[in-house]
DSSP file (Angstrom, degrees, kcal/mol; ACC not computed):
  #  RESIDUE AA STRUCTURE BP1 BP2  ACC     N-H-->O    O-->H-N    N-H-->O    O-->H-N    TCO  KAPPA ALPHA  PHI   PSI    X-CA   Y-CA   Z-CA
    1    1 A X              0   0    0      0, 0.0     2,-0.2     0, 0.0     0, 0.0   0.000 360.0 360.0 360.0 136.6   -9.2   11.7    3.9
    2    2 A X        -     0   0    0      2,-0.1     0, 0.0     1,-0.1     0, 0.0  -0.506 360.0-145.7 -80.3 147.2   -7.3    8.6    4.8
    3    3 A X  S    S+     0   0    0     -2,-0.2     2,-0.3     2,-0.1    -1,-0.1   0.467  79.8  74.9 -90.1  -1.5   -7.9    6.8    8.1
    4    4 A X  S    S-     0   0    0      2,-0.0    -2,-0.1     4,-0.0     2,-0.1  -0.856  79.7-124.9-111.2 146.1   -4.3    5.7    8.3
    5    5 A X     >  -     0   0    0     -2,-0.3     4,-2.3     1,-0.1     5,-0.2  -0.415  32.2-105.9 -78.7 162.1   -1.3    7.9    9.3
    6    6 A X  H  > S+     0   0    0      1,-0.2     4,-2.4     2,-0.2     5,-0.2   0.895 122.8  53.6 -54.3 -40.3    1.7    8.1    6.9
    7    7 A X  H  > S+     0   0    0     19,-0.2     4,-2.0     1,-0.2    -1,-0.2   0.894 108.5  48.9 -63.3 -39.6    3.7    5.9    9.4
    8    8 A X  H  > S+     0   0    0      2,-0.2     4,-2.3     1,-0.2    -1,-0.2   0.898 111.2  49.9 -66.4 -40.5    0.9    3.2    9.3
    9    9 A X  H  X S+     0   0    0     -4,-2.3     4,-2.8     1,-0.2    -2,-0.2   0.904 109.6  51.2 -64.3 -41.5    0.8    3.3    5.5
   10   10 A X  H  X S+     0   0    0     -4,-2.4     4,-1.8     2,-0.2    -2,-0.2   0.910 110.4  48.9 -62.8 -42.5    4.6    2.9    5.3
   11   11 A X  H  X S+     0   0    0     -4,-2.0     4,-0.9     2,-0.2    -2,-0.2   0.925 113.8  46.2 -63.6 -44.0    4.5   -0.1    7.7
   12   12 A X  H >X S+     0   0    0     -4,-2.3     3,-0.8     1,-0.2     4,-0.6   0.918 110.5  53.2 -63.8 -43.3    1.7   -1.8    5.6
   13   13 A X  H ><>S+     0   0    0     -4,-2.8     5,-2.3     1,-0.2     3,-1.2   0.854  99.7  62.3 -62.1 -35.7    3.5   -1.0    2.3
   14   14 A X  H ><5S+     0   0    0     -4,-1.8     3,-1.6     1,-0.3    -1,-0.2   0.828  94.2  62.9 -61.3 -31.3    6.7   -2.7    3.6
   15   15 A X  H <<5S+     0   0    0     -4,-0.9    -1,-0.3    -3,-0.8    -2,-0.2   0.824 108.3  42.5 -60.0 -30.5    4.8   -6.0    3.9
   16   16 A X  T <<5S-     0   0    0     -3,-1.2    -1,-0.3    -4,-0.6    -2,-0.2   0.164 121.6-107.5-103.5  16.4    4.3   -5.8    0.1
   17   17 A X  T < 5S+     0   0    0     -3,-1.6     2,-0.5     1,-0.2    -3,-0.2   0.832  75.2 137.3  61.7  35.3    7.8   -4.7   -0.6
   18   18 A X      < -     0   0    0     -5,-2.3     2,-0.6    -8,-0.1    -1,-0.2  -0.955  42.5-149.2-111.2 129.2    6.8   -1.2   -1.5
   19   19 A X        +     0   0    0     -2,-0.5     2,-0.3    -3,-0.1    20,-0.1  -0.882  20.5 170.7-105.9 121.7    8.9    1.6   -0.1
   20   20 A X        -     0   0    0     -2,-0.6     2,-0.3   -10,-0.2    11,-0.1  -0.873  12.9-159.5-117.8 157.4    7.5    5.0    0.8
   21   21 A X  E     -A   30   0A   0      9,-0.8     9,-3.3    -2,-0.3     2,-0.3  -0.824  13.4-127.9-124.9 170.8    9.0    7.9    2.6
   22   22 A X  E     -A   29   0A   0      7,-0.3     7,-0.2    -2,-0.3     5,-0.0  -0.719  31.1 -90.6-113.2 167.3    7.5   10.9    4.4
   23   23 A X    >   -     0   0    0      5,-2.6     3,-1.9    -2,-0.3    -1,-0.1  -0.224  54.9 -91.0 -65.1 168.8    8.0   14.6    4.1
   24   24 A X  T 3  S+     0   0    0      1,-0.3    -1,-0.1     2,-0.1    -2,-0.1   0.837 129.5  46.5 -56.1 -37.0   10.6   16.0    6.4
   25   25 A X  T 3  S-     0   0    0      1,-0.0    -1,-0.3     3,-0.0    -2,-0.0   0.513 108.7-124.7 -85.9  -3.1    8.1   16.7    9.2
   26   26 A X  S <  S+     0   0    0     -3,-1.9   -19,-0.2     2,-0.2   -20,-0.2   0.554  80.1 113.5  77.4   8.3    6.6   13.2    8.9
   27   27 A X  S    S+     0   0    0    -21,-0.1     2,-0.3     1,-0.1   -21,-0.2   0.630  74.9  30.4 -89.7 -13.0    3.1   14.5    8.4
   28   28 A X  S    S-     0   0    0    -23,-0.1    -5,-2.6    -5,-0.1     2,-0.2  -0.978  82.3-103.9-143.2 153.2    2.6   13.4    4.7
   29   29 A X  E     -A   22   0A   0     -2,-0.3     2,-0.8    -7,-0.2    -7,-0.3  -0.542  30.3-138.3 -70.3 143.6    3.7   10.6    2.4
   30   30 A X  E     -A   21   0A   0     -9,-3.3     2,-0.9    -2,-0.2    -9,-0.8  -0.907  21.8-178.0-105.2 105.2    6.3   11.7   -0.1
   31   31 A X        +     0   0    0     -2,-0.8   -11,-0.1     1,-0.1    -2,-0.0  -0.829  18.3 153.5-107.3  93.8    5.4   10.2   -3.4
   32   32 A X        +     0   0    0     -2,-0.9     2,-0.3   -11,-0.0    -1,-0.1   0.468  50.5  55.1-104.8  -4.4    8.2   11.4   -5.7
   33   33 A X  S  > S-     0   0    0      1,-0.1     4,-2.1     0, 0.0     5,-0.1  -0.883  78.6-119.3-129.7 160.3    8.4    8.7   -8.4
   34   34 A X  H  > S+     0   0    0     -2,-0.3     4,-2.6     1,-0.2     5,-0.2   0.898 115.9  54.5 -62.1 -40.3    6.0    7.2  -10.9
   35   35 A X  H  > S+     0   0    0      1,-0.2     4,-2.4     2,-0.2    -1,-0.2   0.909 108.8  47.5 -61.2 -42.7    6.6    3.8   -9.2
   36   36 A X  H  > S+     0   0    0      2,-0.2     4,-2.3     1,-0.2    -1,-0.2   0.888 111.3  51.4 -65.7 -38.7    5.6    5.1   -5.8
   37   37 A X  H  X S+     0   0    0     -4,-2.1     4,-2.2     2,-0.2    -2,-0.2   0.922 111.3  46.9 -64.6 -44.1    2.5    6.8   -7.3
   38   38 A X  H  X S+     0   0    0     -4,-2.6     4,-2.5     1,-0.2    -2,-0.2   0.923 112.4  50.2 -63.1 -44.3    1.4    3.5   -9.0
   39   39 A X  H  X S+     0   0    0     -4,-2.4     4,-2.1    -5,-0.2    -1,-0.2   0.885 109.7  51.0 -62.0 -39.3    2.0    1.6   -5.8
   40   40 A X  H  X S+     0   0    0     -4,-2.3     4,-2.4     2,-0.2    -1,-0.2   0.923 110.6  47.8 -65.2 -43.9    0.0    4.1   -3.7
   41   41 A X  H  X S+     0   0    0     -4,-2.2     4,-2.0     1,-0.2    -2,-0.2   0.902 110.1  53.4 -63.6 -40.2   -2.9    3.9   -6.1
   42   42 A X  H  <>S+     0   0    0     -4,-2.5     5,-2.9     1,-0.2     6,-0.2   0.902 109.3  49.1 -60.1 -40.6   -2.7    0.1   -6.0
   43   43 A X  H ><5S+     0   0    0     -4,-2.1     3,-1.5     1,-0.2    -2,-0.2   0.910 109.1  51.8 -65.6 -41.4   -2.9    0.2   -2.2
   44   44 A X  H 3<5S+     0   0    0     -4,-2.4    -1,-0.2     1,-0.3    -2,-0.2   0.857 110.2  49.8 -61.9 -33.9   -5.9    2.5   -2.3
   45   45 A X  T 3<5S-     0   0    0     -4,-2.0    -1,-0.3    -5,-0.2    -2,-0.2   0.366 113.6-119.6 -85.4   5.5   -7.6    0.1   -4.6
   46   46 A X  T < 5 +     0   0    0     -3,-1.5    -3,-0.2    -5,-0.1    -2,-0.1   0.891  60.8 152.0  56.6  41.7   -6.8   -2.8   -2.3
   47   47 A X      < +     0   0    0     -5,-2.9    13,-2.7    -6,-0.1     2,-0.4   0.269  45.7  82.3 -88.0  11.6   -4.8   -4.5   -5.1
   48   48 A X  E     -B   59   0B   0     -6,-0.2     2,-0.4    11,-0.2    11,-0.2  -0.929  59.4-174.6-115.4 143.5   -2.6   -6.3   -2.6
   49   49 A X  E     -B   58   0B   0      9,-2.9     9,-3.0    -2,-0.4     2,-0.6  -0.998  20.5-152.5-140.5 138.2   -3.6   -9.6   -1.0
   50   50 A X  E     -B   57   0B   0     -2,-0.4     2,-0.2     7,-0.2     7,-0.2  -0.964  30.8-126.9-107.3 121.4   -2.1  -11.8    1.7
   51   51 A X     >  -     0   0    0      5,-2.9     4,-1.1    -2,-0.6    -2,-0.0  -0.481   8.5-153.4 -68.6 130.1   -3.2  -15.4    1.2
   52   52 A X  T  4 S+     0   0    0     -2,-0.2    -1,-0.2     2,-0.1    -2,-0.0   0.721  94.5  44.1 -72.7 -22.5   -4.8  -16.9    4.3
   53   53 A X  T  4 S+     0   0    0      3,-0.1    -1,-0.1     1,-0.1    -2,-0.0   0.920 128.3  19.5 -89.3 -51.8   -3.7  -20.4    3.0
   54   54 A X  T  4 S-     0   0    0      2,-0.1    -2,-0.1     1,-0.0     3,-0.1   0.668  89.6-130.2 -96.3 -16.8   -0.2  -20.0    1.8
   55   55 A X     <  +     0   0    0     -4,-1.1    -3,-0.1     1,-0.3     2,-0.0   0.473  59.2 145.1  78.7   0.5    0.8  -16.8    3.6
   56   56 A X        -     0   0    0     -6,-0.1    -5,-2.9     1,-0.1     2,-0.4  -0.324  48.0-128.5 -72.3 154.0    2.0  -15.5    0.2
   57   57 A X  E     -B   50   0B   0     -7,-0.2     2,-0.3    -3,-0.1    -7,-0.2  -0.889  31.6-179.5-104.9 134.8    1.7  -11.9   -0.8
   58   58 A X  E     -B   49   0B   0     -9,-3.0    -9,-2.9    -2,-0.4     2,-0.5  -0.955  29.5-140.4-135.4 150.1    0.2  -11.1   -4.2
   59   59 A X  E     -B   48   0B   0     -2,-0.3     2,-0.3   -11,-0.2   -11,-0.2  -0.959  32.1-162.0-103.4 125.5   -0.7   -8.1   -6.3
   60   60 A X        -     0   0    0    -13,-2.7     3,-0.1    -2,-0.5    -2,-0.0  -0.800  22.7-160.1-113.1 152.2   -4.1   -8.7   -7.9
   61   61 A X  S    S+     0   0    0     -2,-0.3     2,-0.3     1,-0.2    -1,-0.1   0.578  76.9  20.4-103.9 -14.5   -5.7   -7.1  -10.9
   62   62 A X        -     0   0    0    -15,-0.1     2,-0.3     2,-0.0    -1,-0.2  -0.992  60.2-178.1-152.5 155.7   -9.3   -8.0  -10.2
   63   63 A X        -     0   0    0     -2,-0.3     2,-0.4    -3,-0.1   -16,-0.0  -0.995  15.4-146.3-154.4 154.7  -11.5   -9.0   -7.4
   64   64 A X        -     0   0    0     -2,-0.3     2,-0.2     2,-0.0    -2,-0.0  -0.989  27.0-120.1-124.8 134.5  -15.1  -10.0   -6.6
   65   65 A X        -     0   0    0     -2,-0.4    -2,-0.0     1,-0.1     0, 0.0  -0.509  23.7-175.6 -71.2 135.5  -16.8   -9.2   -3.4
   66   66 A X              0   0    0     -2,-0.2    -1,-0.1     1,-0.1    -2,-0.0   0.295 360.0 360.0-113.9   8.4  -18.0  -12.2   -1.5
   67   67 A X              0   0    0      0, 0.0    -1,-0.1     0, 0.0    -2,-0.0   0.450 360.0 360.0-101.8 360.0  -19.8  -10.5    1.3
């Protein structure tokens, strides 16, 4: 179960130029295209990054934990 509501996920996705919609009642994300499905999986995998130095937004393919 996700800890974010569909509305919160949509707001976060917009930062990365990913567009999601919700079902008619607003209770679920509507993932109707292959592109939306891939973007959602990328978000689940934390494959988006905002640089603390440049402020740029990036999609990353690999990461290493530093904690």
